[in-house]
C-alpha positions as protocol buffer text, in pm:
chain_id: "A"
residue {
  index: 1
  type: MET
  ca { x: 0 y: 0 z: 0 }
}
residue {
  index: 2
  type: THR
  ca { x: 119 y: 346 z: -80 }
}
residue {
  index: 3
  type: LYS
  ca { x: 118 y: 642 z: 155 }
}
residue {
  index: 4
  type: LEU
  ca { x: -190 y: 797 z: -10 }
}
residue {
  index: 5
  type: GLN
  ca { x: -382 y: 468 z: 1 }
}
residue {
  index: 6
  type: ILE
  ca { x: -317 y: 447 z: 374 }
}
residue {
  index: 7
  type: ARG
  ca { x: -421 y: 810 z: 416 }
}
residue {
  index: 8
  type: ALA
  ca { x: -742 y: 748 z: 219 }
}
residue {
  index: 9
  type: PHE
  ca { x: -820 y: 447 z: 440 }
}
residue {
  index: 10
  type: LEU
  ca { x: -759 y: 645 z: 759 }
}
residue {
  index: 11
  type: TYR
  ca { x: -971 y: 939 z: 640 }
}
residue {
  index: 12
  type: GLN
  ca { x: -1255 y: 705 z: 548 }
}
residue {
  index: 13
  type: LEU
  ca { x: -1227 y: 518 z: 878 }
}
residue {
  index: 14
  type: GLY
  ca { x: -1218 y: 840 z: 1078 }
}
residue {
  index: 15
  type: CYS
  ca { x: -1520 y: 992 z: 904 }
}
residue {
  index: 16
  type: PHE
  ca { x: -1718 y: 670 z: 944 }
}
residue {
  index: 17
  type: ALA
  ca { x: -1624 y: 640 z: 1312 }
}
residue {
  index: 18
  type: ILE
  ca { x: -1735 y: 996 z: 1388 }
}
residue {
  index: 19
  type: LEU
  ca { x: -2067 y: 945 z: 1210 }
}
residue {
  index: 20
  type: PHE
  ca { x: -2123 y: 599 z: 1361 }
}
residue {
  index: 21
  type: ILE
  ca { x: -2064 y: 716 z: 1718 }
}
residue {
  index: 22
  type: SER
  ca { x: -2280 y: 1025 z: 1667 }
}
residue {
  index: 23
  type: PHE
  ca { x: -2570 y: 837 z: 1514 }
}
residue {
  index: 24
  type: ARG
  ca { x: -2544 y: 556 z: 1768 }
}
residue {
  index: 25
  type: TYR
  ca { x: -2595 y: 810 z: 2044 }
}
residue {
  index: 26
  type: LEU
  ca { x: -2881 y: 983 z: 1858 }
}
residue {
  index: 27
  type: VAL
  ca { x: -3058 y: 657 z: 1772 }
}
residue {
  index: 28
  type: GLU
  ca { x: -3025 y: 533 z: 2129 }
}
residue {
  index: 29
  type: GLN
  ca { x: -3157 y: 857 z: 2281 }
}
residue {
  index: 30
  type: TYR
  ca { x: -3436 y: 950 z: 2039 }
}
residue {
  index: 31
  type: THR
  ca { x: -3581 y: 622 z: 1908 }
}
residue {
  index: 32
  type: GLY
  ca { x: -3739 y: 323 z: 2071 }
}
residue {
  index: 33
  type: LEU
  ca { x: -3497 y: 74 z: 1919 }
}
residue {
  index: 34
  type: LYS
  ca { x: -3349 y: -194 z: 2145 }
}
residue {
  index: 35
  type: ASP
  ca { x: -3056 y: -440 z: 2149 }
}
residue {
  index: 36
  type: PHE
  ca { x: -2859 y: -489 z: 1826 }
}
residue {
  index: 37
  type: TRP
  ca { x: -3088 y: -260 z: 1621 }
}
residue {
  index: 38
  type: ILE
  ca { x: -2917 y: 49 z: 1762 }
}
residue {
  index: 39
  type: PRO
  ca { x: -2566 y: -21 z: 1624 }
}
residue {
  index: 40
  type: LEU
  ca { x: -2712 y: -177 z: 1307 }
}
residue {
  index: 41
  type: THR
  ca { x: -2909 y: 139 z: 1231 }
}
residue {
  index: 42
  type: ALA
  ca { x: -2610 y: 362 z: 1315 }
}
residue {
  index: 43
  type: PHE
  ca { x: -2390 y: 147 z: 1088 }
}
residue {
  index: 44
  type: ALA
  ca { x: -2632 y: 181 z: 795 }
}
residue {
  index: 45
  type: ILE
  ca { x: -2666 y: 558 z: 836 }
}
residue {
  index: 46
  type: GLY
  ca { x: -2290 y: 603 z: 883 }
}
residue {
  index: 47
  type: THR
  ca { x: -2213 y: 397 z: 575 }
}
residue {
  index: 48
  type: LEU
  ca { x: -2453 y: 595 z: 357 }
}
residue {
  index: 49
  type: LEU
  ca { x: -2352 y: 941 z: 479 }
}
residue {
  index: 50
  type: SER
  ca { x: -1975 y: 893 z: 511 }
}
residue {
  index: 51
  type: PRO
  ca { x: -1756 y: 1042 z: 235 }
}
residue {
  index: 52
  type: LYS
  ca { x: -1561 y: 799 z: 18 }
}
residue {
  index: 53
  type: PHE
  ca { x: -1185 y: 854 z: -28 }
}
residue {
  index: 54
  type: GLN
  ca { x: -969 y: 689 z: -293 }
}
residue {
  index: 55
  type: ALA
  ca { x: -606 y: 715 z: -404 }
}
residue {
  index: 56
  type: VAL
  ca { x: -573 y: 702 z: -784 }
}
residue {
  index: 57
  type: LYS
  ca { x: -259 y: 678 z: -994 }
}
residue {
  index: 58
  type: THR
  ca { x: -269 y: 935 z: -1275 }
}
residue {
  index: 59
  type: LYS
  ca { x: -16 y: 1044 z: -1533 }
}
residue {
  index: 60
  type: ASP
  ca { x: 80 y: 1330 z: -1298 }
}
residue {
  index: 61
  type: GLY
  ca { x: 139 y: 1092 z: -1006 }
}
residue {
  index: 62
  type: GLU
  ca { x: -83 y: 955 z: -733 }
}
residue {
  index: 63
  type: LYS
  ca { x: -368 y: 1176 z: -614 }
}
residue {
  index: 64
  type: LEU
  ca { x: -632 y: 1154 z: -343 }
}
residue {
  index: 65
  type: TYR
  ca { x: -999 y: 1202 z: -436 }
}
residue {
  index: 66
  type: MET
  ca { x: -1316 y: 1233 z: -231 }
}
residue {
  index: 67
  type: LYS
  ca { x: -1680 y: 1174 z: -323 }
}
residue {
  index: 68
  type: TRP
  ca { x: -1967 y: 1265 z: -93 }
}
residue {
  index: 69
  type: ILE
  ca { x: -2342 y: 1267 z: -145 }
}
residue {
  index: 70
  type: PHE
  ca { x: -2366 y: 1627 z: -19 }
}
residue {
  index: 71
  type: MET
  ca { x: -2117 y: 1753 z: -280 }
}
residue {
  index: 72
  type: LYS
  ca { x: -2161 y: 1756 z: -654 }
}
residue {
  index: 73
  type: GLY
  ca { x: -1890 y: 1568 z: -840 }
}
residue {
  index: 74
  type: ILE
  ca { x: -1555 y: 1439 z: -721 }
}
residue {
  index: 75
  type: LYS
  ca { x: -1313 y: 1663 z: -531 }
}
residue {
  index: 76
  type: GLU
  ca { x: -935 y: 1632 z: -551 }
}
residue {
  index: 77
  type: ILE
  ca { x: -777 y: 1640 z: -205 }
}
residue {
  index: 78
  type: GLU
  ca { x: -409 y: 1620 z: -301 }
}
């Protein structure tokens, strides 16, 4: 794995973790769900709303890109 692939993985993991923990708390506090439905629901919401990062090799070298449902198109990070 290259440095940018590792960075893309860590960014994606960090964003998902923040969303998962936030939605787990919100689902637990404001819904009537019980047992394993709380983390399952938080996982589904976190997966759908988390931005996707990917390292791509181009003719100019390796670059990091991000795609998110709240942004139009693909954004170059580095």
